[in-house]
Residue frames as qw, qx, qy, qz and C-alpha x, y, z in Angstrom:
[[0.036, 0.884, 0.465, 0.029, 0.03, 0.02, -0.07],
 [0.285, -0.744, 0.068, 0.601, 2.81, 2.54, 0.62],
 [0.358, -0.046, 0.575, 0.734, 3.83, 2.30, -3.04],
 [0.077, 0.675, 0.603, 0.419, 0.38, 3.26, -4.14],
 [0.281, -0.864, -0.274, 0.316, 0.34, 5.93, -1.45],
 [0.424, -0.469, 0.284, 0.721, 3.53, 7.22, -2.77],
 [0.246, 0.249, 0.642, 0.682, 2.38, 7.26, -6.30],
 [0.071, -0.787, -0.573, -0.216, -0.84, 8.95, -5.42],
 [0.372, -0.794, -0.132, 0.463, 0.96, 11.51, -3.26],
 [0.377, -0.199, 0.427, 0.797, 3.27, 12.33, -6.18],
 [0.125, 0.478, 0.676, 0.547, 0.33, 12.63, -8.49],
 [0.211, -0.847, -0.483, 0.076, -1.60, 14.81, -5.99],
 [0.321, -0.740, 0.055, 0.589, 1.26, 17.32, -5.76],
 [0.456, 0.055, 0.541, 0.705, 1.58, 17.47, -9.59],
 [0.241, 0.264, -0.152, -0.922, 0.31, 20.10, -12.10],
 [0.303, -0.112, -0.801, -0.504, -1.62, 17.37, -13.76],
 [0.228, -0.435, -0.830, 0.265, -3.64, 16.81, -10.58],
 [0.021, 0.484, 0.237, -0.842, -4.29, 20.44, -10.23],
 [0.291, 0.156, -0.514, -0.792, -5.43, 20.67, -13.94],
 [0.288, -0.239, -0.913, -0.163, -7.59, 17.52, -13.41],
 [0.137, -0.445, -0.682, 0.564, -9.15, 18.98, -10.29],
 [0.160, 0.391, -0.003, -0.907, -9.93, 22.30, -11.86],
 [0.295, 0.048, -0.723, -0.623, -11.32, 20.48, -14.95],
 [0.250, -0.345, -0.901, 0.086, -13.55, 18.16, -12.69],
 [0.059, -0.528, -0.510, 0.677, -14.85, 21.03, -10.78],
 [0.143, 0.309, -0.294, -0.893, -15.35, 23.19, -13.89],
 [0.313, -0.128, -0.822, -0.459, -17.32, 20.37, -15.65],
 [0.177, -0.432, -0.828, 0.311, -19.33, 19.90, -12.37],
 [0.051, 0.493, 0.274, -0.824, -20.21, 23.61, -12.31],
 [0.236, 0.208, -0.527, -0.790, -21.13, 23.57, -15.93],
 [0.304, -0.259, -0.894, -0.205, -23.50, 20.63, -15.50],
 [0.121, -0.463, -0.636, 0.605, -24.86, 22.41, -12.36],
 [0.140, 0.474, 0.054, -0.867, -25.68, 25.71, -14.05],
 [0.323, 0.175, -0.585, -0.723, -26.70, 24.27, -17.46],
 [0.523, -0.159, -0.769, -0.331, -28.75, 21.25, -16.25],
 [0.563, -0.578, 0.091, -0.583, -29.45, 21.93, -12.71],
 [0.827, 0.002, -0.543, 0.146, -27.32, 19.02, -11.62],
 [0.556, -0.202, -0.509, 0.626, -26.40, 18.84, -7.87],
 [0.055, -0.833, -0.269, -0.480, -28.58, 21.79, -6.91],
 [0.471, -0.876, 0.057, -0.089, -27.05, 22.27, -3.43],
 [0.343, 0.721, -0.574, 0.181, -23.50, 21.20, -4.34],
 [0.766, -0.450, 0.368, -0.275, -23.80, 18.35, -1.82],
 [0.969, 0.184, 0.128, 0.104, -22.49, 15.72, -4.14],
 [0.555, 0.679, -0.270, 0.398, -19.49, 17.77, -5.24],
 [0.319, -0.725, 0.444, -0.418, -18.80, 18.62, -1.59],
 [0.893, -0.279, 0.342, -0.090, -18.88, 14.80, -0.80],
 [0.891, 0.377, 0.001, 0.252, -16.66, 13.91, -3.67],
 [0.301, 0.726, -0.376, 0.491, -14.03, 16.53, -2.78],
 [0.576, -0.607, 0.389, -0.386, -14.37, 15.41, 0.96],
 [0.986, -0.006, 0.165, -0.020, -13.84, 11.87, -0.07],
 [0.709, 0.555, -0.206, 0.384, -10.72, 12.83, -2.05],
 [0.080, -0.746, 0.412, -0.518, -9.34, 14.97, 0.78],
 [0.817, -0.419, 0.300, -0.261, -10.06, 12.04, 3.31],
 [0.961, 0.193, 0.027, 0.194, -8.23, 9.53, 1.05],
 [0.489, 0.699, -0.263, 0.451, -5.47, 11.89, 0.56],
 [0.367, -0.714, 0.419, -0.423, -5.05, 12.51, 4.31],
 [0.953, -0.200, 0.213, -0.084, -5.10, 8.79, 4.95],
 [0.852, 0.402, -0.043, 0.332, -2.30, 8.32, 2.33],
 [0.217, 0.767, -0.326, 0.509, -0.29, 11.16, 3.69],
 [0.645, -0.610, 0.337, -0.315, -0.55, 9.93, 7.13],
 [0.987, -0.011, 0.118, 0.109, 0.61, 6.44, 6.03],
 [0.650, 0.590, -0.173, 0.447, 3.59, 8.02, 4.18],
 [0.159, -0.797, 0.313, -0.492, 4.39, 10.11, 7.23],
 [0.834, -0.427, 0.304, -0.173, 4.36, 7.04, 9.43],
 [0.952, 0.194, 0.056, 0.232, 6.53, 5.18, 7.03],
 [0.412, 0.720, -0.231, 0.509, 8.86, 8.12, 6.70],
 [0.395, -0.738, 0.370, -0.402, 9.17, 8.42, 10.47],
 [0.963, -0.162, 0.214, 0.010, 9.77, 4.69, 10.80],
 [0.789, 0.480, -0.032, 0.382, 12.42, 4.89, 8.26],
 [0.174, 0.772, -0.315, 0.524, 14.11, 7.87, 9.89],
 [0.691, -0.597, 0.337, -0.230, 14.00, 6.07, 13.35],
 [0.964, 0.122, 0.100, 0.214, 15.77, 3.03, 11.49],
 [0.591, 0.629, -0.128, 0.488, 18.26, 5.31, 10.04],
 [0.246, -0.808, 0.341, -0.413, 18.89, 7.15, 13.33],
 [0.837, -0.436, 0.317, -0.098, 19.45, 3.81, 15.09],
 [0.884, 0.348, 0.067, 0.304, 21.74, 2.58, 12.30],
 [0.299, 0.774, -0.239, 0.505, 23.78, 5.87, 12.53],
 [0.561, -0.713, 0.290, -0.305, 23.89, 5.50, 16.28],
 [0.977, -0.062, 0.196, 0.065, 25.25, 1.92, 15.82],
 [0.687, 0.600, -0.039, 0.409, 27.79, 3.11, 13.37],
 [0.075, -0.844, 0.292, -0.444, 28.94, 5.77, 15.76],
 [0.765, -0.516, 0.355, -0.149, 29.34, 3.27, 18.70],
 [0.956, 0.103, 0.136, 0.238, 31.22, 0.87, 16.39],
 [0.475, 0.718, -0.165, 0.482, 33.63, 3.59, 15.17],
 [0.315, -0.795, 0.351, -0.381, 34.22, 4.63, 18.73],
 [0.924, -0.283, 0.258, -0.001, 34.86, 1.05, 19.75],
 [0.835, 0.399, 0.057, 0.374, 37.32, 0.70, 16.83],
 [0.143, 0.842, -0.231, 0.466, 38.99, 4.05, 17.83],
 [0.612, -0.653, 0.378, -0.237, 39.44, 2.80, 21.36],
 [0.964, -0.061, 0.222, 0.130, 40.81, -0.49, 20.19],
 [0.653, 0.608, -0.064, 0.447, 43.26, 1.22, 17.76],
 [0.102, -0.838, 0.334, -0.420, 44.37, 3.56, 20.47],
 [0.825, -0.456, 0.313, -0.116, 44.93, 0.70, 22.81],
 [0.911, 0.244, 0.109, 0.314, 47.09, -1.06, 20.08],
 [0.368, 0.786, -0.130, 0.480, 49.07, 2.14, 19.52],
 [0.393, -0.809, 0.294, -0.324, 49.67, 2.54, 23.10],
 [0.946, -0.205, 0.242, 0.065, 50.89, -1.08, 23.37],
 [0.773, 0.441, 0.013, 0.455, 53.29, -0.59, 20.46],
 [0.070, 0.853, -0.237, 0.460, 54.57, 2.67, 22.04],
 [0.690, -0.629, 0.317, -0.167, 55.28, 0.79, 25.20],
 [0.940, 0.065, 0.245, 0.228, 57.02, -1.99, 23.35],
 [0.600, 0.636, -0.060, 0.481, 59.12, 0.47, 21.36],
 [0.247, -0.848, 0.310, -0.353, 60.01, 2.42, 24.54],
 [0.856, -0.397, 0.330, 0.037, 61.21, -0.89, 26.03],
 [0.838, 0.388, 0.122, 0.365, 63.18, -1.58, 22.78],
 [0.242, 0.842, -0.196, 0.440, 64.89, 1.88, 22.97],
 [0.550, -0.738, 0.341, -0.194, 65.86, 1.23, 26.54],
 [0.938, -0.087, 0.300, 0.151, 67.34, -2.12, 25.53],
 [0.700, 0.597, 0.059, 0.388, 69.13, -0.66, 22.74],
 [0.038, -0.890, 0.297, -0.345, 70.69, 2.05, 24.80],
 [0.779, -0.499, 0.376, -0.047, 71.73, -0.69, 27.32],
 [0.912, 0.175, 0.230, 0.291, 73.28, -2.66, 24.59],
 [0.452, 0.763, -0.134, 0.442, 75.19, 0.42, 23.15],
 [0.343, -0.813, 0.380, -0.278, 76.43, 1.29, 26.64],
 [0.850, -0.321, 0.410, 0.072, 77.53, -2.35, 27.19],
 [0.809, 0.447, 0.163, 0.345, 79.12, -2.54, 23.70],
 [0.171, 0.893, -0.205, 0.362, 80.91, 0.72, 24.43],
 [0.608, -0.655, 0.426, -0.143, 82.21, -0.66, 27.76],
 [0.923, -0.026, 0.344, 0.170, 83.24, -3.82, 26.08],
 [0.646, 0.674, 0.017, 0.357, 84.94, -2.17, 23.30],
 [0.186, -0.864, 0.371, -0.284, 86.76, 0.11, 25.89],
 [0.758, -0.452, 0.469, -0.041, 87.84, -2.96, 27.71],
 [0.899, 0.274, 0.245, 0.239, 89.00, -4.76, 24.56],
 [0.404, 0.834, -0.151, 0.344, 91.00, -1.68, 23.48],
 [0.418, -0.774, 0.427, -0.210, 92.56, -1.68, 26.92],
 [0.864, -0.245, 0.434, 0.066, 93.48, -5.26, 26.78],
 [0.783, 0.513, 0.139, 0.323, 94.82, -5.03, 23.24],
 [0.061, 0.913, -0.250, 0.317, 96.80, -1.89, 24.36],
 [0.569, -0.642, 0.503, -0.109, 98.26, -3.74, 27.29],
 [0.907, 0.061, 0.393, 0.135, 98.98, -6.68, 25.17],
 [0.580, 0.752, 0.037, 0.311, 100.49, -4.65, 22.50],
 [0.138, -0.888, 0.362, -0.245, 102.57, -2.69, 25.02],
 [0.728, -0.473, 0.496, 0.022, 104.23, -5.98, 26.37]]
């Protein structure tokens, strides 16, 4: 039914509907004044009221469908934001872990360099003593 309601609503908002409505009322008035048809305009009033009631029902259905769609979209967007936030927190935790590992590696590399420097100094001393003898 929403597809029919959508099609009807599009038609109702078109120039074609406006022209058709004016033509319908014009012909009705012509028959009224020429042939005395619908002396108190009760039938015309009823026809236009029926059309307005049907239009209102369709517009209400479309409004409800649109509101439902918007609620679904809002929930989907909320879920996406939560997922992105979780992903961001996980990425940050990984980056912090890598930073800690790299900090530890830097410390170990400094220690190795210092030990290598001391070892090299000792070896130079030993070689110098051995060479001097």
